[in-house]
C-alpha positions as CSV (number, residue, x, y, z in Angstrom):
1,X,0.0,0.0,0.0
2,X,1.3,3.4,-1.0
3,X,0.3,6.4,1.2
4,X,0.9,10.0,0.4
5,X,0.0,12.7,2.9
6,X,0.4,16.4,3.2
7,X,3.8,16.4,4.9
8,X,4.2,20.1,5.3
9,X,2.2,22.5,7.4
10,X,-0.7,24.2,5.8
11,X,0.1,27.2,7.9
12,X,-2.3,29.3,9.9
13,X,-5.8,29.8,8.6
14,X,-5.3,33.5,9.3
15,X,-2.2,33.9,7.2
16,X,-2.9,36.1,4.2
17,X,-0.8,34.3,1.6
18,X,-3.2,33.1,-1.0
19,X,-4.4,34.7,-4.3
20,X,-8.1,35.6,-4.0
21,X,-9.3,33.2,-6.8
22,X,-11.5,31.1,-4.4
23,X,-13.2,34.1,-2.9
24,X,-13.6,35.6,-6.4
25,X,-15.2,32.4,-7.6
26,X,-17.6,32.5,-4.7
27,X,-18.6,36.1,-5.4
28,X,-18.9,35.5,-9.1
29,X,-21.0,32.3,-8.7
30,X,-23.1,33.9,-5.9
31,X,-23.8,36.9,-8.1
32,X,-25.5,34.5,-10.6
33,X,-27.9,33.6,-7.7
34,X,-28.5,37.2,-6.8
35,X,-26.2,37.3,-3.8
36,X,-24.7,40.8,-3.2
37,X,-20.9,40.9,-3.4
38,X,-20.5,43.3,-0.5
39,X,-22.8,41.1,1.7
40,X,-20.7,38.1,0.8
41,X,-17.5,39.9,1.8
42,X,-19.0,41.3,5.0
43,X,-16.4,41.0,7.8
44,X,-13.6,39.8,5.5
45,X,-12.0,43.3,5.2
46,X,-12.1,42.8,1.5
47,X,-13.8,44.9,-1.2
48,X,-15.0,43.5,-4.6
49,X,-12.2,45.5,-6.3
50,X,-9.6,43.6,-4.2
51,X,-10.6,40.4,-5.9
52,X,-9.4,41.8,-9.3
53,X,-6.0,42.9,-7.9
54,X,-3.2,40.5,-8.6
55,X,-1.3,41.7,-5.5
56,X,-4.2,40.9,-3.1
57,X,-3.5,38.1,-0.6
58,X,-6.2,36.4,1.4
59,X,-6.5,33.8,4.2
60,X,-8.4,30.6,4.5
61,X,-10.4,32.2,7.3
62,X,-11.5,35.0,5.0
63,X,-12.7,32.5,2.4
64,X,-14.5,30.4,5.0
65,X,-16.2,33.6,6.4
66,X,-17.4,34.5,2.9
67,X,-18.8,30.9,2.5
68,X,-20.6,31.3,5.9
69,X,-22.0,34.6,4.6
70,X,-23.3,32.9,1.5
71,X,-25.2,30.3,3.6
72,X,-26.7,33.1,5.7
73,X,-27.8,35.0,2.6
74,X,-29.8,32.0,1.4
75,X,-27.4,30.4,-1.2
76,X,-28.9,27.5,-3.1
77,X,-27.8,24.0,-2.3
78,X,-26.3,23.9,-5.8
79,X,-23.9,26.8,-5.1
80,X,-20.9,24.7,-3.9
81,X,-21.3,22.3,-6.8
82,X,-21.5,25.1,-9.3
83,X,-18.4,26.7,-7.9
84,X,-16.4,23.4,-8.0
85,X,-17.5,22.8,-11.6
86,X,-15.7,26.0,-12.6
87,X,-12.4,25.2,-11.0
88,X,-9.6,24.4,-13.5
89,X,-6.0,23.6,-13.0
90,X,-5.2,27.0,-14.6
91,X,-7.1,28.6,-11.7
92,X,-4.2,27.6,-9.4
93,X,-1.3,29.3,-11.2
94,X,2.1,27.6,-10.8
95,X,0.5,24.8,-8.6
96,X,-1.8,23.9,-11.5
97,X,0.9,24.2,-14.1
98,X,3.1,21.9,-12.1
99,X,0.4,19.3,-12.1
100,X,0.0,19.6,-15.9
101,X,3.7,19.1,-16.5
102,X,3.9,16.0,-14.3
103,X,4.9,12.7,-15.9
104,X,1.7,10.8,-15.0
105,X,-1.6,11.5,-13.4
106,X,-0.3,9.7,-10.3
107,X,2.6,12.2,-10.1
108,X,0.2,15.1,-10.6
109,X,-2.0,14.0,-7.7
110,X,1.0,13.2,-5.5
111,X,2.2,16.8,-6.1
112,X,-1.3,18.1,-5.4
113,X,-1.2,16.5,-1.9
114,X,2.3,17.5,-1.0
115,X,1.7,21.2,-2.0
116,X,-1.9,21.4,-0.9
117,X,-1.0,24.3,1.3
118,X,-0.8,26.6,-1.7
119,X,-4.6,26.3,-2.4
120,X,-6.4,28.1,0.4
121,X,-7.0,24.7,2.0
122,X,-10.0,24.0,4.2
123,X,-9.2,20.2,4.4
124,X,-6.2,18.2,5.3
125,X,-5.7,15.8,2.4
126,X,-4.0,12.4,2.1
127,X,-3.9,10.0,-0.8
128,X,-3.3,6.2,-0.7
129,X,-3.5,3.3,-3.1
130,X,-4.9,0.0,-1.7
131,X,-6.6,-3.0,-3.2
132,X,-6.6,-1.5,-6.7
133,X,-8.2,1.8,-5.5
134,X,-6.8,5.3,-5.3
135,X,-8.3,6.9,-2.2
136,X,-8.2,10.6,-1.2
137,X,-9.2,11.3,2.4
138,X,-10.3,14.8,3.5
139,X,-10.1,15.7,7.2
140,X,-11.4,18.9,8.7
141,X,-8.8,21.5,9.6
142,X,-11.2,24.2,10.8
143,X,-12.8,22.4,13.9
144,X,-16.3,22.4,12.4
145,X,-19.0,20.1,13.6
146,X,-19.9,17.4,11.0
147,X,-23.6,18.5,11.1
148,X,-22.7,22.2,10.4
149,X,-24.1,23.4,7.1
150,X,-20.7,25.0,6.4
151,X,-18.9,21.7,6.8
152,X,-21.2,20.2,4.2
153,X,-20.8,23.2,1.9
154,X,-17.0,23.1,2.0
155,X,-17.0,19.3,1.3
156,X,-19.4,19.6,-1.6
157,X,-17.2,22.2,-3.1
158,X,-14.1,19.9,-2.6
159,X,-15.8,17.0,-4.2
160,X,-17.0,19.0,-7.2
161,X,-13.6,20.7,-7.6
162,X,-11.9,17.3,-7.4
163,X,-14.1,16.0,-10.2
164,X,-13.4,19.1,-12.3
165,X,-9.6,18.8,-11.8
166,X,-9.8,15.1,-12.7
167,X,-11.5,16.0,-16.0
168,X,-8.6,18.3,-16.7
169,X,-6.1,15.5,-16.1
170,X,-8.0,12.7,-17.9
171,X,-10.4,14.4,-20.3
172,X,-13.2,12.5,-18.5
173,X,-13.0,11.2,-14.9
174,X,-12.4,7.4,-14.9
175,X,-15.3,4.9,-14.3
176,X,-15.8,3.2,-10.9
177,X,-15.6,6.5,-9.0
178,X,-17.2,6.7,-5.5
179,X,-17.4,9.4,-2.8
180,X,-17.9,9.0,0.9
181,X,-19.2,11.6,3.3
182,X,-19.1,11.6,7.1
183,X,-22.4,13.5,7.3
184,X,-25.8,11.9,6.8
185,X,-27.8,12.1,3.5
186,X,-28.9,15.7,3.0
187,X,-32.3,16.8,1.7
188,X,-30.7,17.8,-1.6
189,X,-28.8,14.5,-2.1
190,X,-30.0,14.2,-5.8
191,X,-27.6,17.1,-6.6
192,X,-24.6,14.8,-5.8
193,X,-25.4,12.5,-8.7
194,X,-26.4,15.4,-10.9
195,X,-23.1,17.3,-10.4
196,X,-20.6,14.5,-9.6
197,X,-22.0,11.8,-11.9
198,X,-21.1,8.9,-9.5
199,X,-22.4,7.1,-6.4
200,X,-22.1,8.7,-3.0
201,X,-22.2,6.8,0.3
202,X,-23.4,9.0,3.2
203,X,-22.7,8.6,6.9
204,X,-19.3,6.9,6.5
205,X,-16.3,6.9,8.8
206,X,-14.3,9.3,6.5
207,X,-14.7,11.8,3.8
208,X,-13.2,10.1,0.7
209,X,-13.0,10.2,-3.0
210,X,-12.2,6.8,-4.6
211,X,-11.5,5.6,-8.1
212,X,-9.7,2.8,-10.0
213,X,-5.9,3.1,-9.2
214,X,-5.0,1.9,-12.7
215,X,-6.2,5.2,-14.1
216,X,-3.3,6.9,-12.3
217,X,-0.9,5.4,-14.8
218,X,-2.1,7.6,-17.6
219,X,0.7,9.9,-19.0
220,X,0.3,13.6,-19.0
221,X,0.5,15.1,-22.5
222,X,2.2,18.3,-21.5
223,X,4.9,16.6,-19.4
224,X,8.4,18.1,-19.8
225,X,11.0,17.0,-17.2
226,X,12.9,20.3,-17.1
227,X,9.9,22.5,-17.0
228,X,8.4,20.3,-14.3
229,X,11.5,20.6,-12.2
230,X,11.6,24.4,-12.6
231,X,7.9,24.9,-11.7
232,X,8.2,22.6,-8.7
233,X,11.1,24.6,-7.5
234,X,9.1,27.8,-7.8
235,X,6.3,26.1,-5.8
236,X,8.8,25.1,-3.1
237,X,9.8,28.8,-2.8
238,X,6.1,29.9,-2.7
239,X,5.4,27.3,0.0
240,X,8.4,28.4,2.0
241,X,7.3,32.1,1.7
242,X,3.7,31.1,2.8
243,X,5.1,29.2,5.7
244,X,7.3,32.1,6.8
245,X,4.5,34.6,6.4
246,X,1.9,32.5,8.2
247,X,2.7,33.9,11.7
248,X,1.8,32.1,14.9
249,X,3.9,29.7,16.9
250,X,4.8,27.6,13.9
251,X,6.6,30.5,12.3
252,X,8.7,31.1,15.4
253,X,9.6,27.4,15.6
254,X,10.6,27.4,12.0
255,X,12.8,30.5,12.3
256,X,14.4,29.2,15.6
257,X,15.3,25.8,14.0
258,X,16.5,27.4,10.7
259,X,18.8,29.8,12.6
260,X,21.0,26.9,13.7
261,X,21.2,24.4,10.9
262,X,22.7,21.1,12.0
263,X,22.3,21.9,15.7
264,X,18.6,21.5,16.0
265,X,17.1,21.8,19.5
266,X,14.8,19.0,20.7
267,X,11.3,19.7,22.0
268,X,12.6,20.3,25.5
269,X,15.3,22.8,24.5
270,X,13.0,24.5,22.0
271,X,10.1,24.9,24.4
272,X,12.5,26.4,27.0
273,X,13.7,28.9,24.4
274,X,10.1,29.8,23.6
275,X,9.2,30.1,27.3
276,X,6.7,27.3,27.3
277,X,6.5,23.6,28.1
278,X,6.9,20.7,25.7
279,X,3.3,19.7,26.2
280,X,2.0,23.2,25.6
281,X,4.2,23.7,22.5
282,X,3.0,20.4,21.1
283,X,-0.6,21.3,21.7
284,X,-0.3,24.7,20.1
285,X,1.5,23.4,17.0
286,X,-1.2,20.8,16.6
287,X,-3.8,23.5,16.8
288,X,-2.0,25.3,13.9
289,X,-2.1,22.1,11.9
290,X,1.5,21.0,12.2
291,X,4.1,19.5,14.6
292,X,7.7,19.9,15.6
293,X,8.8,17.0,13.3
294,X,6.9,18.5,10.3
295,X,8.6,21.9,10.8
296,X,12.0,20.3,11.3
297,X,11.5,18.3,8.1
298,X,10.5,21.5,6.3
299,X,13.6,23.3,7.5
300,X,15.9,20.4,6.5
301,X,14.2,20.0,3.2
302,X,14.6,23.6,2.2
303,X,18.2,23.8,3.3
304,X,19.0,20.6,1.5
305,X,17.6,21.9,-1.7
306,X,19.6,25.1,-1.3
307,X,22.8,23.2,-0.7
308,X,22.1,20.9,-3.7
309,X,21.2,23.7,-6.1
310,X,23.5,26.5,-5.0
311,X,26.7,24.8,-3.6
312,X,29.1,22.1,-4.4
313,X,28.8,20.4,-1.1
314,X,28.8,16.6,-1.3
315,X,25.9,14.5,-0.1
316,X,28.0,13.5,2.9
317,X,28.7,17.1,3.8
318,X,25.0,18.1,3.4
319,X,24.0,15.2,5.7
320,X,26.4,16.4,8.3
321,X,25.3,20.0,8.0
322,X,21.7,19.0,8.5
323,X,22.4,16.9,11.6
324,X,22.0,13.4,10.1
325,X,24.0,10.5,11.5
326,X,25.0,9.3,8.1
327,X,24.4,10.1,4.4
328,X,22.2,7.0,3.9
329,X,19.7,8.4,6.4
330,X,19.8,11.8,4.6
331,X,19.2,10.2,1.2
332,X,16.3,8.2,2.5
333,X,14.7,11.4,4.1
334,X,15.3,13.5,1.0
335,X,13.7,11.0,-1.2
336,X,10.6,11.1,1.0
337,X,10.6,14.9,1.0
338,X,11.3,15.6,-2.7
339,X,10.4,12.3,-4.5
340,X,13.9,12.3,-5.9
341,X,17.3,11.2,-4.7
342,X,19.7,14.1,-3.8
343,X,21.8,13.3,-6.9
344,X,18.8,13.2,-9.2
345,X,17.5,16.5,-7.7
346,X,20.9,18.2,-8.2
347,X,21.2,16.9,-11.8
348,X,17.7,18.2,-12.7
349,X,18.4,21.5,-11.1
350,X,21.7,21.8,-13.0
351,X,20.0,20.9,-16.3
352,X,17.2,23.4,-15.7
353,X,19.8,26.2,-15.3
354,X,21.8,25.1,-18.4
C-alpha cells in the first residue's frame, strides 16, 4: 500500500498568503444567484475590487467567512457544486501548471497532496493506493461540527472541484468513482449524482473520493521534465514564503530551527527557548495544523535543496550539515521529501539552469 500525505504545514488559517481566486469564484457564482458581493464579503476586510487585484493576498479564514455569509444569505444547495465545476488547473497558477507538466496522473496527484498548502485549503488531504483503489481522504482543519451546514458546503465544493480537476487530467474522470461523506444524507442528495456523476455513500467513517488506481498510470500530454523541475522549485519557494508569512507559533519554531542548521534543538530545549513547556508547545502546534517534526523536516528539506542547487557540497557534507547521523539516512529522508534522490535533484536543477 502506498500512502501520500500532506507532509508540510498548511500554515495558519489566518495567514494572508493566497491569491483571491477562491473568494472571487464564490462572489462570481453567488452573483449569478442574486447574492450581493458586499454582503458576501462582510467581515472579511475585502472589497469587490480587491478580488481583481493580482497583489491581493487572502487567508483561509476570509474564504470560510465568505462561505458562511453565502449560507446566511440563502445560497442555493447547488452553489458549492456550481463553484467546484468552474475550478480548473489553470485557476491555481504555478500549482496547476506543475500538475499539468507532471509525468503521469499519479505524479500530478501526489504533487497536489504535497503542495496542498498553496490552495487556500479547508481540508487536510491524504492519498493512498490500496486493493486496486486510489483513495483521497479529507479531514477537517477548521474544527467544524460534521452537522454544520458550512462543513457540508465546503466538502461539496471539494468533491465538485476534485471531479473538475480530474476532468482536466484525464479528459473525463475514470469509471468506478465513488465518494464517501461523514455526514448523513442531506435533503438535496440528488444534486450529488447530478453534479458528480457517480455514487455517494453518506454517513461513512471518513470523507473520501475513490477511483480505480490503474487510471493513475495515464501519461500527462504536457509533461516536460525540465519544465516540471523548474515549476516545482518555484512552488517550493512559494510554500516556504507562505510558511514564513503565516505567523503564529509555527513561524517562530521554523525560524528558531532554521537559525542553527545542523544543531537543532529538541522539543525540551525548543520549548525552553520559547518560554513554554513541551506539552503546551506540542498542543499549540497541533492547533495550527503542524508538529515539531513536520517543521524540522521542512527546515531540513529547504536547506538541503539550497545546498544541492547552489553549492558544491557533497551528499555526505550536506547530511552532516543537516544533523543526520550518516548520508544514507539523509538520502532516505530527502527522497521522502522531494520524491527524488539528492543526486537526481541536483542533476535536474543543473539541467534546468543550463
